[in-house]
C-alpha positions as CSV (number, residue, x, y, z in Angstrom):
1,M,0.0,0.0,0.0
2,R,3.0,2.3,0.1
3,I,4.3,4.1,-3.0
4,K,7.9,3.1,-3.4
5,E,8.6,4.2,-7.0
6,H,7.3,7.3,-8.8
7,P,8.3,8.7,-12.2
8,I,8.9,12.2,-10.7
9,L,9.3,12.0,-6.9
10,T,11.9,10.2,-4.9
11,F,11.3,8.8,-1.5
12,E,14.1,8.6,1.0
13,E,14.1,5.5,3.2
14,K,13.2,6.3,6.8
15,P,13.9,4.3,9.9
16,K,11.4,1.5,10.6
17,L,9.3,1.8,13.8
18,E,7.6,-1.1,15.5
19,F,4.3,-0.6,17.5
20,I,1.5,-2.7,18.8
21,Y,-1.9,-2.6,17.0
22,D,-4.8,-4.5,18.7
23,G,-2.3,-6.9,20.3
24,K,-0.2,-7.5,17.2
25,K,3.3,-6.3,16.5
26,V,3.3,-4.2,13.3
27,S,5.6,-1.5,11.8
28,G,5.6,1.8,10.1
29,Y,8.2,4.4,9.3
30,E,9.5,7.6,11.0
31,G,7.3,10.5,9.8
32,D,4.2,8.4,9.5
33,T,1.1,9.3,11.4
34,I,-0.6,6.3,13.2
35,A,-3.4,6.3,10.6
36,S,-1.0,6.4,7.6
37,A,1.1,3.5,9.0
38,L,-2.1,1.5,9.6
39,H,-3.4,2.3,6.1
40,A,0.0,1.2,4.6
41,I,-0.4,-2.3,6.2
42,G,-3.9,-2.6,4.9
43,V,-6.0,-1.5,7.9
44,K,-8.9,0.5,6.4
45,T,-11.3,0.6,9.3
46,L,-10.1,2.9,12.2
47,S,-13.3,3.1,14.2
48,H,-17.0,2.5,14.0
49,S,-19.9,4.9,14.4
50,I,-21.3,5.0,17.9
51,H,-24.9,4.2,17.2
52,L,-25.1,2.2,14.0
53,K,-21.6,0.6,14.3
54,R,-20.7,1.5,10.7
55,P,-17.0,1.4,9.8
56,R,-15.1,4.6,9.7
57,G,-11.8,5.1,7.9
58,F,-9.4,7.9,6.8
59,Y,-11.7,10.8,6.2
60,C,-10.4,14.4,6.7
61,A,-6.8,13.6,7.6
62,I,-6.4,17.0,9.4
63,G,-7.7,16.1,12.9
64,N,-11.1,17.7,12.3
65,C,-13.7,14.8,12.2
66,A,-12.8,12.2,14.8
67,S,-13.4,9.2,12.4
68,C,-9.9,8.0,13.2
69,N,-10.1,8.2,17.0
70,M,-8.3,5.3,18.7
71,I,-6.9,4.5,22.1
72,V,-3.1,5.3,22.1
73,D,-0.9,4.3,25.0
74,G,-4.1,4.0,27.2
75,K,-5.5,7.4,26.2
76,P,-8.9,7.4,24.4
77,N,-10.0,9.7,21.6
78,I,-6.6,10.2,20.0
79,R,-6.9,11.5,16.5
80,T,-4.5,9.1,14.7
81,C,-4.5,11.0,11.4
82,V,-2.4,13.8,13.0
83,T,-0.6,11.9,15.7
84,L,3.0,10.9,14.7
85,L,3.9,7.2,15.1
86,K,6.5,6.5,17.8
87,E,8.5,3.3,18.6
88,G,6.6,1.0,21.0
89,M,3.2,2.8,20.9
90,V,0.3,0.7,21.9
91,V,-2.7,1.4,19.6
92,K,-6.2,-0.1,20.1
93,T,-9.4,0.2,18.2
94,Q,-11.9,2.2,20.2
95,T,-15.3,0.7,20.2
96,N,-17.3,3.3,22.1
97,K,-16.9,7.0,22.8
98,G,-13.9,7.2,25.2
99,D,-14.2,3.5,26.0
100,L,-11.2,2.0,27.7
101,Y,-12.8,-1.4,28.2
102,D,-12.3,-2.8,24.6
C-alpha cells in the first residue's frame, strides 16, 4: 500500500518503527502518522460509528472529524491522522466513545 517508485518523486528511506496494534506487533516508518502507518499495512477501518456501528476510515486527515479516534498508550479519543507514530506505541481500536474497556 506504500508508494515506493514514482516517475517524478523520490522517497528517502526512513527508519522503521515497531508498534502494537490491537495486540499485534506491526511496523511503520518515522514520519508516518498512526493512521497512515495502519493504512499502509492494509487497515482501512479505524473506528465504528457509535450508534449504528458502521465502519469509519481515513476521512479528513487533518484532525477535524474524529473518524480516526483510537486508544493510544491508554488514552482514548486520540486522532490518529495527526498523531505521529512512535516506537513502541500501543494502539487499540476504540469501540465506544472514550471506551477504555475494549
